[in-house]
LOFI-587264 format. One record per atom (N, C-alpha, C): residue in three letters; x, y, z. Coordinates in steps of 0.02 Angstrom, whole numbers, plus 50000, padded with zeros to 5 digits. Each point is the difference from the previous one (the first is absolute). Layout:
N
ALAXYZ ...
% end
This chain:
311
MET515144942749987 MET500675002849983 MET500544994950018 ASN500424998249950 ASN500524995150014 ASN500625003450028 LEU500504996050019 LEU500605002550033 LEU500375005049955 PHE500044998549935 PHE500355004649954 PHE499675006849999 GLU499325000049998 GLU499635006349997 GLU500085004050064 ILE500004996450058 ILE500105003450064 ILE500685003350003 LYS500524996349979 LYS500685002850001 LYS500065006049954 LYS499664999649943 LYS500015005649953 LYS499675006150030 LEU499444998950035 LEU499655005550034 LEU500435003150055 VAL500334995850038 VAL500455002450053 VAL500545004549971 ARG500304997849945 ARG500545003949969 ARG499745006749975 SER499395000149973 SER499725006249974 SER499855005050056 ILE499764997350058 ILE499855004450057 ILE500655002950028 ILE500524995750005 ILE500655002450024 ILE500275005549955 LYS499954998949934 LYS500245005049953 LYS499615006650007 GLU499344999450008 GLU499585006050008 GLU500195003850063 ALA500124996350056 ALA500195003250063 ALA500665003649994 GLU500484996949964 GLU500665003149992 GLU499965006349957 GLU499564999849949 GLU499935005849957 GLU499695005950035 GLU499614998550054 GLU499665005450036 GLU500445003250053 LYS500594997250014 LYS500435003050050 LYS500225006949977 PRO499955005250040 PRO500195006749980 PRO500755000749991 ALA500195004149952 ALA500725001249989 ALA500295003950058 ALA500644999050013 ALA500335003550055 ALA500005007549986 SER499875003950051 SER499985007249992 SER500215003350065 SER500355005649995 SER500215003750059 SER499455004650025 GLU499475000949958 GLU499465004550019 GLU499474996250038 LYS499735003050052 LYS499474997050039 LYS499335001449966 PRO499574994949994 PRO499355001249969 PRO499585004650043 ALA499605004049968 ALA499565004650037 ALA499494996150039 ALA499805002850058 ALA499504996650041 ALA499364999149961 ASN499704994050007 ASN499374998349966 ASN500055000149924 SER500624999449973 SER500085000249927 SER499824993449969 GLY500064994550037 GLY499854993549972 GLY499264998949991 LYS499824996949944 LYS499294998849987 LYS499814992750010 ASN500504995650008 ASN499844992950008 ASN499884998350073 ALA499754994050012 ALA499804997950067 ALA500594999950048 GLY500574997549977 GLY500594999750043 GLY500235006850022 ALA500015004849955 ALA500225006750017 ALA499525003350049 LYS499354998949989 LYS499515002950046 LYS500084997250071 LEU500124993550004 LEU500094996950065 LEU500645002550033 ALA500535000449961 ALA500655002450027 ALA499945007250024 ASN499655004149961 ASN499915007150019 ASN499605000650065 ALA499514995650009 ALA499615000250062 ALA500454998650060 PHE500424994949995 PHE500454998450056 PHE500515005550013 LYS500155004049951 LYS500515005350007 LYS499725006450030 THR499345000350012 THR499715006150027 THR500295001750068 GLN499975006350018 GLN500325002550061 GLN499634998150063 ASN499344998949996 ASN499624998550061 ASN499464994849986 VAL499714997350053 VAL499524994649994 VAL499365002349965 SER499775005950015 SER499385002549969 SER500085000649925 SER500575002549977 SER500135000549928 SER500034993149969 PHE500314995350035 PHE500024993149976 PHE499304997249991 VAL499585000850051 VAL499324997349997 VAL499615003249943 ASN500075006649991 ASN499645003449947 ASN500174997249931 GLN500644998349990 GLN500214997249936 GLN499834992549996 PHE500144996550053 PHE499944992749998 PHE499284997749995 LYS499535003450033 LYS499314997849999 LYS499705000349929 ASP500285004449957 ASP499745000649932 ASP500254994549954 ILE500524996550020 ILE500294994949956 ILE500004993150031 ALA499844999550064 ALA500094993650036 ALA499604994249971 SER499425001449972 SER499584994749973 SER500164998249928 ASP500445003749968 ASP500194998649930 ASP500354993249997 PRO499764995449958 PRO500314993449996 PRO500755000149986 LYS500225004849959 LYS500715000549985 LYS500395002150062 VAL499735004850037 VAL500325002150062 VAL500014994250050 GLN499454996450005 GLN499974994350045 GLN500524994849983 ALA500104998749935 ALA500494995049979 ALA500715002150020 ILE500155006449991 ILE500675002650018 ILE500075000150075 LEU499475002050035 LEU500015000450073 LEU500154993350033 LYS499774994649968 LYS500084993350029 LYS500604996249972 ALA500455003549967 ALA500574996849967 ALA500645000350041 GLY499945001050066 GLY500605000850041 GLY500454994050003 THR499734994049995 THR500414993950004 THR500264997849932 THR499755003149946 THR500204997949933 THR500225005949957 ASP500285005250033 ASP500215005949964 ASP500755000149986 GLY500314994250009 GLY500724999549989 GLY500405000350064 ASN499695002150055 ASN500335000350065 ASN499494997950053 PRO499904993550009 PRO499454997550041 PRO500045001550074 GLY500575002150026 GLY500065001050072 GLY500025007250022 ASP500025004849954 ASP500125006950019 ASP499415003450033 GLU499414996949995 GLU499415003350029 GLU499664995950054 LYS500364995450029 LYS499734996150055 LYS500015004150064 ILE499425000450034 ILE499945003750062 ILE499684995350051 SER500364998550053 SER499754995150049 SER499555003350052 TYR499614995950032 TYR499605002250057 TYR499934994350049 SER499845001650062 SER499924994950052 SER499415001750045 LYS499714994950030 LYS499455001050047 LYS500285000550070 GLY499705004350041 GLY500235000750069 GLY499555004650039 THR500285003150052 THR499655005050040 THR500445006150006 VAL499695005750010 VAL500385006350003 VAL499725004450055 ALA500435003750034 ALA499785004750051 ALA499685006149967 VAL499405001650022 VAL499615005549970 VAL500365006650007 LYS500305001250058 LYS500295006550015 LYS500585001849953 GLY500344995149972 GLY500595001449960 GLY499875001149926 LEU499374999749978 LEU499845000649929 LEU499875007249978 LEU500175001349937 LEU499875006549970 LEU499534999349941 PRO499525004549992 PRO499544999649943 PRO500345002249935 THR499784997149944 THR500235002249935 THR499455003649962 GLN499445001550034 GLN499485004149970 GLN499885006150044 SER499785005349968 SER499935006450035 SER499315001250029 GLU499554995249990 GLU499325000750027 GLU499804993750038 ILE499785000850062 ILE499724994550039 ILE499345002450029 GLY499454996849981 GLY499345002250019 GLY499854998950074 PHE499725005050031 PHE499814999750071 PHE499484994650012 ASP499494999849958 ASP499464995150011 ASP500264992949996 GLN500424998649950 GLN500274993249991 GLN500494998250055 SER500295005050033 SER500494998750052 SER499684998350067 ILE499385002450012 ILE499724998950067 ILE499344996250001 ALA499684999249941 ALA499334996949999 ALA499994993150034 ASN500474995749981 ASN499984993250027 ASN500174999750074 ILE500455004350023 ILE500194999750071 ILE499465003250045 LEU499515003249968 LEU499435002650039 LEU499394995549997 THR499974995749951 THR499424995549993 THR500184992750010 ASP500644998449989 ASP500244993049999 ASP499594995849951 GLN499865002949943 GLN499604996749949 GLN500304993349978 TYR500664999749997 TYR500334994049975 TYR500314995750056 GLY499855001850062 GLY500234995950056 GLY500755000250011 SER500335005449981 SER500735000450006 SER500255004250058 LEU499565003850032 LEU500215004850051 LEU500374996750057 LYS499764994450024 LYS500324996650057 LYS500714998049982 SER500114997449940 SER500684998149980 SER500465006049994 ILE499735005649975 ILE500405006149994 ILE500225002550068 LEU499525000650046 LEU500175002450068 LEU500444995050037 GLY499964993749980 GLY500424994950031 GLY500714999949974 GLY500135003649945 GLY500695000749976 GLY500174995949938 LYS499574995349982 LYS500124996049939 LYS499395000849955 ALA500025005249960 ALA499415002049961 ALA499844994949946 ASN499374998049998 ASN499744995749947 ASN499475004049963 VAL500195002849943 VAL499555004549963 VAL499764996849935 GLY499994993449999 GLY499724996449942 GLY500484998549944 GLY500635001650009 GLY500504998549949 GLY500595004650007 PRO500564998149970 PRO500615004050007 PRO500005006349957 ILE500345005150024 ILE500125005949959 ILE500634998749959 VAL500125004049949 VAL500604999449958 VAL500495005550020 THR500614998150016 THR500515004850021 THR500624999349956 TYR500465004650009 TYR500624999949961 TYR500595000950047 ASN500454995249998 ASN500605000150042 ASN499855000950075 GLY499424997450021 GLY499825000350070 GLY499895006950028 LYS499945005049955 LYS499985006950023 LYS499435004149969 TYR499814998449939 TYR499525004149964 TYR499354996149986 VAL499435003350011 VAL499364997049982 VAL499895001149926 ILE499924994649962 ILE499855000449929 ILE499254999649987 ASP499664995450034 ASP499284999449995 ASP499734997650067 GLY499435002950021 GLY499714998350065 GLY500075005750049 HIS500045006149974 HIS500105005850044 HIS499455000850052 HIS499384998649981 HIS499465001150048 HIS499954994450052 ARG500214994149983 ARG500054994850051 ARG500565001750049 TRP500555002549972 TRP500575002250042 TRP499795005850046 SER499665005049971 SER499835005950040 SER499484998450054 GLN499554995349987 GLN499514998350052 GLN500344996350057 VAL500484995749984 VAL500374996650053 VAL500405005050040 TYR500335004749966 TYR500405005250034 TYR499555004250045 ALA499415001749976 ALA499545004250039 ALA499784996550064 ALA499944993449998 ALA499764996350059 ALA500584997650044 ASN500574998249968 ASN500564997450039 ASN500645000449959 PRO500375005550005 PRO500625000949960 PRO500554995150019 ASN499924996550056 ASN500504995150020 ASN499854993049974 ALA499474999449960 ALA499814993549973 ALA500444998249940 SER499964993749981 SER500304997649938 SER499454997349956 MET500144999349936 MET499504997349954 MET500344996049945 GLU499624995749967 GLU500274995849947 GLU500175004349939 ASN500544998149966 ASN500195003749940 ASN500304995449947 LEU499975002349939 LEU500364997149944 LEU500535005149982 ASP500634998450013 ASP500535005049995 ASP500414999149937 ILE499975004949956 ILE500395000049939 ILE500715002450016 LYS500494996949968 LYS500695002050010 LYS500285003249937 GLY500405005350009 GLY500295003249941 GLY500455005850018 LYS500315002949949 LYS500465005550009 LYS499755006549968 LEU499424999749970 LEU499725005949967 LEU499665004650052 PRO499915006449984 PRO499605004450044 PRO499294997350006 PRO499675001350055 PRO499324997350009 PRO499505002349947 THR500085006149975 THR499535002449949 THR500104996249934 GLU500614997949985 GLU500124995949940 GLU499694993150009 MET500014997450061 MET499694993550013 MET499255000449991 LEU499705005750016 LEU499285000849989 LEU499834999149926 LYS500415002749955 LYS499894999249928 LYS500024992749981 ILE500494996550026 ILE500104993049981 ILE499424995750026 VAL499775001550060 VAL499434996350027 VAL499375001449959 HIS499925006349979 HIS499455001749954 HIS500044995549938 ALA500604999349973 ALA500094996049939 ALA499814992750011 ALA500194997350058 ALA499834993150016 ALA499254999050005 ILE499665004950030 ILE499274999650006 ILE499685000249930 ALA500245004649958 ALA499725000749932 ALA500124993649960 ALA500574996850009 ALA500134993849964 ALA499524994450021 LYS499765000450061 LYS499554994950027 LYS499275001549984 VAL499805006450006 VAL499285001749993 VAL499845003749935 GLY500525002049962 GLY499885003249936 GLY499865007450002 GLY500115003250057 GLY499875007150005 GLY500305002950063 VAL499825006250016 VAL500285003550058 VAL499435002050047 PRO499844995850049 PRO499465001750047 PRO500215005750046 SER499505003550027 SER500165005650046 SER499465000550053 ALA500155003950053 ALA499525001050054 ALA500125007050029 ASN499505002750033 ASN500065006650030 ASN499934999650076 PRO500325004750037 PRO499935000050073 PRO499305002350020 GLN499794998250060 GLN499355002050025 GLN500095004450062 GLY499685005949998 GLY500085004650056 GLY500615004449991 ILE500145004150049 ILE500575004649996 ILE500664996150000 ASN500515003249973 ASN500674997049997 ASN500355001250067 ILE500094994750038 ILE500305000950067 ILE500715002549997 LEU500354998949943 LEU500695002249995 LEU500055007649997 LYS499445003449987 LYS499985007350000 LYS499845002750070 GLY499874995550047 GLY499855002250068 GLY499304998050022 ILE499924999150066 ILE499374997950029 ILE499945003250068 THR499395001550022 THR499895002950066 THR499694994950046 GLU500095001150065 GLU499704995550048 GLU499245000249997 LYS499725005849984 LYS499285000649994 LYS499734995849942 GLN500375000049944 GLN499794995949943 GLN499984992650018 VAL500494997950039 VAL500024993050021 VAL499434998550049 LEU499905004650047 LEU499474999050050 LEU499314999849966 ASP499895004449952 ASP499364999949964 ASP499894993349966 ALA500534997349969 ALA499944993549967 ALA499874994450050 VAL500335000350057 VAL499894995050052 VAL499285000350025 ASN499765005950015 ASN499315000750024 ASN499494997649949 GLU500165000749937 GLU499534998149947 GLU500034992549985 LYS500604997050003 LYS500074993349972 LYS500174994550050 LEU500235001750060 LEU500234994850046 LEU499424995250018 SER500084993849982 SER499484995050013 SER500074997250070 ASP499474996950025 ASP500034996950066 ASP500534994550002 LYS500044996249947 LYS500494994649996 LYS500715002750006 ALA500155005149960 ALA500685003050002 ALA500135003450066 LYS499495003250028 LYS500085003650064 LYS500194995150055 THR499724994150000 THR500174994950050 THR500734997949993 ILE500234999249938 ILE500704997949988 ILE500475005650022 TRP499845006249982 TRP500425005650021 TRP500035000550076 ALA499434999150033 ALA499985000550073 ALA500444994750032 ALA500004994049971 ALA500424994650026 ALA500745001549993 ASN500165004749957 ASN500705002049988 ASN500165006850030 GLY499575002350047 GLY500175006050039 GLY499685006449978 GLN499665000149942 GLN499685006249977 GLN499254999550018 LYS499815002950056 LYS499364998750031 LYS499405003649970 ASP500125005649966 ASP499435003649971 ASP500195003149933 ASN499525003449969 ASN500125002849933 ASN500575005049999 ALA500035004250051 ALA500525005150002 ALA500704996850004 ALA500054994650039 ALA500654996650007 ALA500204996649935 VAL499524996849967 VAL500144996849935 VAL500235005349950 ALA499645005649997 ALA500165005249952 ALA500695003050013 LYS500175001350062 LYS500655002950017 LYS500564995249982 TYR499894993650013 TYR500514994949985 TYR500124999549924 ILE499464999749961 ILE500064999649927 ILE500325006449973 TYR499785005750026 TYR500285006449976 TYR500755000350011 ASN500244998150059 ASN500725000250014 ASN500394995349954 ASN499704994349985 ASN500344995349954 ASN500045002949929 LEU499455002949977 LEU500005003049933 LEU500475006049997 LYS500035003850055 LYS500465005750003 LYS500734997649992 ASN500164994350033 ASN500674997249993 ASN500134997549929 LEU499504996949970 LEU500084997749931 LEU500155005949954 ILE499625005350007 ILE500095005949958 ILE500705003050009 GLY500235000250062 GLY500655003150014 GLY500604995749987 LYS499944993550011 LYS500584995549998 LYS500024995449939 ASN499454999249967 ASN499974995249944 ASN499785003749936 LYS500415004749980 LYS499845004249943 LYS500084996349934 PRO499605001649950 PRO500064996749934 PRO500695001249969 VAL500214995449958 VAL500645000749965 VAL499955005749950 ALA500575002649980 ALA500015005349949 ALA499704997449935 GLY499575004049971 GLY499704998149936 GLY499414995350007 ALA499754999150061 ALA499434995550011 ALA499395002649962 PRO499674995749961 PRO499405002249962 PRO499384999950043 GLY499455002649972 GLY499364999650034 GLY499724992949997 ARG499464998850036 ARG499704993450006 ARG499814997049932 LYS499725004149954 LYS499754997449937 LYS500554997349955 ASP500625001950013 ASP500564997649958 ASP500404994550033 MET499724997050052 MET500354994750036 MET499804993149973 PRO500464995150002 PRO499834993249977 PRO499514996650046 GLN499554996149970 GLN499494996350037 GLN500144992549990 THR500434997250042 THR500254993249988 THR499484994650011 ASP499465001550037 ASP499494994850011 ASP499425000549951 ASN500085003949946 ASN499495000549949 ASN499964993549960 LYS499414997049997 LYS499884993949962 LYS500484994450019 GLY500074998950065 GLY500434994650023 GLY500495002250053 ALA500364995350028 ALA500465001450055 ALA500615003949977 ALA500305003750046 ALA500615003749985 ALA500564995349977 THR500024994050028 THR500524995349982 THR499984998149926 ASP499415000449969 ASP499954998649928 ASP500425004849960 LYS500025006350021 LYS500385005149964 LYS500744999850019 LEU500134999150065 LEU500704999850023 LEU500374994049973 ALA499634994649986 ALA500324994149971 ALA500295001549931 LEU499685004449963 LEU500265002049934 LEU500675003650008 LEU500055004250052 LEU500635003450013 LEU500554995150021 GLN499814995350042 GLN500494995250026 GLN500274995549943 LYS499594998649951 LYS500224995949943 LYS500365004149947 GLY499995006650007 GLY500335004349951 GLY499605001049937 VAL499354998950003 VAL499565000549941 VAL499925007249977 ILE499975004750047 ILE499845007049982 ILE500615003449969 ASN499915002349939 ASN500545002749959 ASN500035007650008 PHE500305002350055 PHE500025007250014 PHE500665003249984 ASN500514996149988 ASN500675002649987 ASN500125000849925 ASN499905006249977 ASN500095001649929 ASN499584995649954 PRO499354999750009 PRO499584995849957 PRO499995002649929 LYS499974995449951 LYS499975001949930 LYS499624994849960 ASP499805001849940 ASP499594995749959 ASP500324993249989 SER500655000049987 SER500334993749984 SER500004995050057 ASP499885002350063 ASP499974995450057 ASP499444994949990 ALA499435002449976 ALA499434995449989 ALA500154995349942 LYS500375002349949 LYS500194995749945 LYS500484994550023 ILE500465001950045 ILE500464995050028 ILE499614994750037 LYS499485002150035 LYS499584995350036 LYS499664995149952 GLU499755002749944 GLU499674995749951 GLU500504995449967 VAL500615002549987 VAL500534995849971 VAL500134994150046 LYS500075001350065 LYS500154994650046 LYS499434994950003 ARG499385002549997 ARG499444995350001 ARG500024995449940 LEU500145002949941 LEU500024996049940 LEU500614995349999 GLN500555002450028 GLN500594995850004 GLN499884993850043 LYS499645001150056 LYS499834994350042 LYS499554995249964 LEU499515002849963 LEU499534995949962 LEU500374995949947 ALA500505003049969 ALA500384996649947 ALA500544995350027 GLY500115000350066 GLY500514995950029 GLY500715002749992 ILE500045006549979 ILE500655003149991 ILE500345001250067 ILE499605002150049 ILE500255000950068 ILE499554996250048 LYS500244998850060 LYS499614996550051 LYS499855004750058 GLY499504998050042 GLY499855003950060 GLY499415004649990 
% end
């Protein structure tokens, strides 16, 4: 294709995009009335809660047209409006609030009773090393990594842990949708996971904790607990129970928190930073996405190829 043909193609795409712009109207379109990819994506983002968003988004996330629009944040005519920054650091466990309504008991205490991953000593020492950072929002809300957070809290609520902290002005439940979108743009779908064991946020008894300690406490973990003042099973159980009781009472989920299966899984098929980098660059097109955004992206690509624009 020569330069003349490329320029001709660019002009035709621009004309097509302009013709597709909807006429101004005072009437609001009915929910789910749009049949094209852009309307479906926009309707998903407009849902009232995270679970409704996931139900709609998971059905369209792998569609190539949706993917093209989803990734058009930097070339949709306003390249900076969807940039969301994040930073690496550490955060105090006690000050965090969950954004999911289910936290599994088994996942919260299994590692601190077996020390399977060799992290118990660091947790009890106050600087928890749980194999990688959790994802938080504005230094206050857990976005992903709830069970790593809850296990640290159960063993030592005064500890700190590594985090990747997203910054923004949106409600935390809206940020969950956007993180879901970033994951889908990277992996091509919407991964999910379920909690294991009872939901501790619904309450826990000291007997339930003691039974788990008696069943699972390994000799290795028992030695570490003893070195930190908890000399026997009963002492370990009471200490963990009191910490979980404080978590339940003082660190309640945010309003509208979804269940575990509707939460973003940022470490699916790669590191969380792979997905957060898309947000930081403004790639994810969550602000009023529409079909023409992807056409604008293609126009810019062809313009660069033709030498019409640079960069």
